[in-house]
N, C-alpha and C positions, 0 to 999 in steps of 0.2 A: 843594573849598576855596571859600571865599567870594571873590567878586571885589571889586575896589576900590570899585566903585559902591555895593555893598551895605554895605560897611564904612563908607563915608562917610555913607550914609544913617543907619546906626545911631548914628554919632557926632553927626550933625546933630540927631537926635531927642533924644539925651542932653543936648546943649547947650541945646535948646529947653526941656527940663525944668528945667534950671538957671536959664535966663533968665526963664522964667515963674514961678519960685519954687515949682515943684512938687517940685523936688529940690535938695538941697544939693550942693556940689561933690563930696563923697564919694559921695552918692547917684547923681550923674550918672556917675561913674566906674564904680560897681557896675552901673548900668543898661547901660553900654556893654559891659562884660565879659559880662554875662548875655545881651545881644542877640547878641553874636558867637557864643557857644556854642550858643544856640538856632538861629541862622542856619546854623551849621555842620551841625547835625543835621537840621533840618526846613526849611531854606531860607527863601525869602520867605514861604511860607505860615505857617510858625511865627512869623515876625516880625509878620505881619499879626494873628495871634491875640494875640500879646503886646501889640501896639499897641492892640488893642481894649480889653484890660484896662487898660493904662496910661492911655489917653485917657478911658475912661468913669469910672475911679476918680478921676482928677484932676478931672473935671467934677463928679462927685457930692461930692467933698471940698470944693470951693469953693462948691457950691450952698447958699444960705442959711447961709453960714458964721457970720454973726452970731447965728443962732438956735442954733448948736451950741456957742457959746463957754462956755455954762454947764457943758459937760462937760469943759472943759480942766483943771479942778481934779481930775477923777477919772481921766481916761484918760492913758496914757503917750504915745501917738502924737499928732502934731500935723498941721497942714496940709501942711508941708514935710517930705518923706521924706529921711532920711539913709541911709547905706550899710547900717546894720543892718536898717532897715525894708525896704529894697529887696531885700536878700539873704533876709530872712525869707519874702518872697513869691516871689522869683525863683530861689533856689538850686536847688530841686527841678526846675523846668522846665529850668534850665541844665544840671544833671546828666543829665537825660533826653536833652537835645540832644547832649551829649558822648558818652554811652553809645550812643545811636542811631547816631551817626556811626561808631562803632567796630563795633557789632554791631546792625544794624537788626532790628526785630521789631514785629509788630502790637501786642503788649502794651505795649511802650515808647512807641509812638505814642499809644495811648489813655491811658497814665499821664501823658504830657506834656499832652494836652488836658485831662484831669481836673485836673491841677495848676493850670492857668490858670483853669479853671471854678471850682475851689474858692476860689482867691484872689479872683476876681471876685465870687463869691457872698458871701463874707465881707465884702468891702469895701462892696458894695451894701447888705448887711444893716446894717452899722454906720452908714454915711453916710445912708441913707434911713430906716432904722428909728428913728434918733435924732430924727427929725422927727415921730414919731407923737404925736398929740394926747392919746392915752391912755397912761398910765404903763405901762411894760413890767413883765413879771413875771420872777422868778428861775426858771430852767429846772428847778431841783431842788426848791425850796420852794414854787413857784407863788405866792409873795407879791409884792406890788407893790414895785418898787425904782426908784431914780433912773435916768434915761437915761444910758447910758455905763457902768453897773455891769457888771463882768465876770460873765458868766452870765445877762445879761438878754436876754429875747426879747420880741418884739411881733408882732402879726399883720402889720403893715406891714413889719417887718423880715424875717419869714419869706417873705412874698410877694416882696420885693425880692431876697432871697437866691435864690429859685427862678428869678426872671427873669434875674438875673446869670449863673447857671449855664446857663440856656437860651440866652442870647445867644452864649456861647462854643460850646455844643453845636451850635446851628444853623449857625454859621459854619464849624465843622469839617466838616460834611457837604459844603459847597461847596469847601472848601480842600484836603481830603485824599481820595484815592480809597479805596474800600472801607469807608467808614463808613456803615452801614445805619441804618434807623430804630431797630432794636433797640440798636445800639451808641450811637446818640444818647441813648436813654433811660438806658443805663448811665452815660454821661458826665454827663447831667443830674442823675441821682440821686446819683452819687458826688460830683459837685461840690457839690451841696446838702448832702450829708452832711459834707463838709469844713467847711462853716459851722457845722453842728451840733457836730462834734468840737471846733471852736474854742470854742464856747460852753460845752461841758461841761468842757473843760480849764480855761477861764477861771473857771468856777464852783467848781472843786475844788482844783487844785494850783497855779494861777498865784498868784504872790505879790501880796498886798495889804498896803498900809502905812497907818499911822495918823500923821497930822500931830500933832506934840507941842504945837502952839500952838492950832490951830482944831479939832482932833480929827476932821477929815474922813478918811474911808477912801478911799485913792487908790492908783493903780498907780505913782505917782512916788516915787523914792527921796529927793527933796527937795521940800519944800513950805513956804510962808511963809519962804523963804530959809534953811531949816534942814533937816538930815537927818530923815527919817521913821523910824519904828520898825516892824518887821515885825508885822503883825496876824494874818495867816493865809497858808496856802500855803507853797510852797517858794521860798526867797529867790532862787534863780538862774533860776527859771522866770518870765520876764517876758513882755510882749506879743509880742515877736519870736519867742521860743521857742515860744509858744503857736501863733502863725501858722505857723511852720515845721513843727511837729509835726502840726497839723491837715491841712496840705497834703500832707505825707508820707503820712499815714494814708489820705487820700482817694485819692491816686495809687496806693498799694498795692492798695486796694480795687478801683479801676477796672482796673488792669493785671492783677491776679490773676483777676478775673472773665473778662477777655478771653482770658487764657492758658488757663483751664480750660474755657471754653465756646465 
C-alpha cells in the first residue's frame, strides 16, 4: 500500500499542475487518481517515470507557445489539459499499475514503461515537430500539409518522437531491475511506434470537421462560435480516443514481445 507521504506528494504535484495552468481542476483530479494507481503498482519508480512525462510534456507544450497558436484552429487539444486528455494518456499506465499490483509480471512492467514512452514520444512529436520550419507531409499521401493536421509528420517531429521515447527508456534502466539493453530497445521502438500508430489513426479514422463559416478543416466540433459538420473519419473517434488507442497498441506490442521472448 502507498504511504501517506507518497499520496501527499501525488496530491501536491496534481495541485501544482492546476496552479501552473497545465491542468484544469478535472485534469488535476484525474492526474491524482492515475498517480495513485501507478504508485500502487510500481512505487516511487513508476511515479518518477510518470513525472518525467508530465514535466517534459508541460515544458514542451509551453515552449514557443506563440509560434504554435496558428494550430489552435486545427487541433482539438490546447495548452491546458482537462480530464479527458489526462485519461487519454494516463489510463493505460494506471490500469497497468492496478493489474501489476494484483498480479506482477515482467510483461506488465514493460507494457507500463512502453505506455509512458509512447505518450511521451507522441507529445514531443506534436509539440516540437510543430515548430519545424519545413512544412510537414501527410503520412499516407506524402503531400505537404499544414502543421497540426492529423496524420502529419516531419523530420523534426520523428526525431523528437524517438528522443521522447528514448528518455523514458533510458530512465527505466536505472529505475527498474532486470531491464537489459535489449529490453531498452524494445521499449524505445514500441514507444516510437506508439507515436506512429497515433499518426496513422489520426490520418485515417479520426474525425475531421469542416467549419460552416470559414471552411477550415479542424478537429473541433465548434468553430467560429458555431457547430462544425463532419468532413471525414468516424464522429466519435476524437484526439483523446486516438491517443488512448495508440498507447494501448504500443503497450500490447511491448508487453507481448516481452512475454514471448
